Legacy VTK file of the C-alpha trace (Angstrom):
# vtk DataFile Version 3.0
C-alpha trace
ASCII
DATASET POLYDATA
POINTS 137 float
136.295 108.641 102.511
139.862 110.007 102.444
142.722 108.163 100.741
143.973 106.569 103.997
140.514 105.241 104.840
140.030 103.971 101.293
143.417 102.244 101.408
142.620 100.642 104.766
139.221 99.468 103.500
140.905 97.961 100.439
143.551 96.212 102.574
140.907 94.826 104.955
138.833 93.442 102.073
141.955 91.940 100.499
143.023 90.396 103.802
139.530 88.970 104.299
139.726 87.374 100.853
143.176 85.950 101.656
141.944 84.521 104.960
138.953 82.868 103.291
141.290 81.383 100.651
143.717 80.145 103.328
140.918 78.641 105.404
139.622 76.763 102.350
143.127 75.510 101.584
143.840 74.402 105.160
140.559 72.507 105.397
140.436 71.102 101.860
140.372 67.425 100.978
144.093 67.751 100.118
144.963 68.112 103.805
145.543 65.180 106.110
146.307 64.561 109.744
148.808 61.741 110.027
150.917 60.559 112.967
150.612 63.876 114.778
151.461 65.879 111.670
149.376 68.143 109.498
150.023 67.427 105.820
149.097 69.686 102.910
149.516 68.038 99.512
151.603 65.361 101.246
154.026 67.904 102.729
154.167 68.566 106.483
153.049 71.983 107.672
155.295 73.522 110.328
153.144 73.464 113.473
155.112 76.321 115.039
154.299 78.554 112.069
150.661 77.489 112.253
150.585 78.247 115.997
152.157 81.676 115.468
149.601 82.417 112.758
146.778 81.371 115.077
148.088 83.634 117.845
148.316 86.615 115.470
144.847 85.879 114.111
143.377 85.584 117.620
144.969 88.879 118.662
143.685 90.648 115.549
140.203 89.184 116.053
140.044 90.412 119.636
141.314 93.850 118.632
138.708 94.168 115.872
135.993 93.021 118.262
137.000 95.701 120.779
137.124 98.323 118.023
133.620 97.419 116.846
132.346 97.525 120.432
133.898 100.955 120.993
132.610 102.286 117.658
129.128 100.994 118.361
129.172 102.975 121.595
128.075 99.828 123.368
130.840 99.882 125.946
131.231 103.634 126.389
134.982 103.106 126.552
137.994 103.852 124.410
139.340 101.050 122.238
142.103 100.324 124.743
139.596 100.221 127.609
137.302 97.936 125.595
140.254 95.619 124.878
141.271 95.622 128.543
137.712 94.903 129.672
137.427 92.067 127.165
140.734 90.551 128.304
139.640 90.762 131.934
136.334 89.079 131.075
138.134 86.281 129.226
140.639 85.852 132.057
137.816 85.673 134.604
136.045 83.006 132.567
139.255 80.984 132.232
140.044 81.255 135.924
136.525 80.197 136.828
136.817 77.125 134.593
140.264 76.274 136.013
139.339 76.783 139.665
138.771 73.086 140.361
142.258 72.270 139.032
143.819 74.831 141.364
141.857 73.504 144.329
143.268 70.048 143.657
146.108 69.027 146.012
148.181 67.925 142.984
150.869 70.215 141.634
150.416 71.217 137.969
152.249 68.727 135.784
152.934 70.760 132.654
155.221 73.722 132.140
152.324 75.606 130.551
150.159 75.095 133.648
152.940 76.182 136.002
153.695 79.242 133.876
150.019 80.197 133.775
149.618 79.853 137.534
152.789 81.881 138.124
151.385 84.688 135.960
148.070 84.551 137.823
149.955 84.836 141.099
151.948 87.856 139.887
148.779 89.623 138.697
146.963 88.796 141.947
149.848 90.127 144.039
150.014 93.346 141.994
146.253 93.829 142.308
146.399 93.203 146.064
149.281 95.653 146.448
147.366 98.314 144.483
144.253 97.675 146.582
146.190 97.922 149.834
147.851 101.177 148.729
144.557 102.739 147.676
143.062 101.806 151.059
145.748 103.829 152.854
145.189 107.016 150.884
LINES 1 138
137 0 1 2 3 4 5 6 7 8 9 10 11 12 13 14 15 16 17 18 19 20 21 22 23 24 25 26 27 28 29 30 31 32 33 34 35 36 37 38 39 40 41 42 43 44 45 46 47 48 49 50 51 52 53 54 55 56 57 58 59 60 61 62 63 64 65 66 67 68 69 70 71 72 73 74 75 76 77 78 79 80 81 82 83 84 85 86 87 88 89 90 91 92 93 94 95 96 97 98 99 100 101 102 103 104 105 106 107 108 109 110 111 112 113 114 115 116 117 118 119 120 121 122 123 124 125 126 127 128 129 130 131 132 133 134 135 136
């Protein structure tokens, strides 16, 4: 193992230890949920910071998963292709689960729902445009 690989292995082990420590702290008996707040040792935890951490952790988890898939040769794709395929699979599953909400005559009530549906529409229009252009050539 060269020095860069050894350093990366060390950093990954250290990060794993830090994550296990953080998880134990966040779920310890010293934490409480009270009136819509998350309290650690009686002090409120900033939910925005916690949400940002979750998003970064989710992204890293998905990236590592794609890397392991690519390294295992399971997918036969590059890391970027494995990530893209995984994202498409997740998006398909989400859209399938949300289909009945979209079929409802009611307009989405939350900003998050409207934003999501707008993004789906943009992606669908881009895909349709690409499909129509490839059909001409």
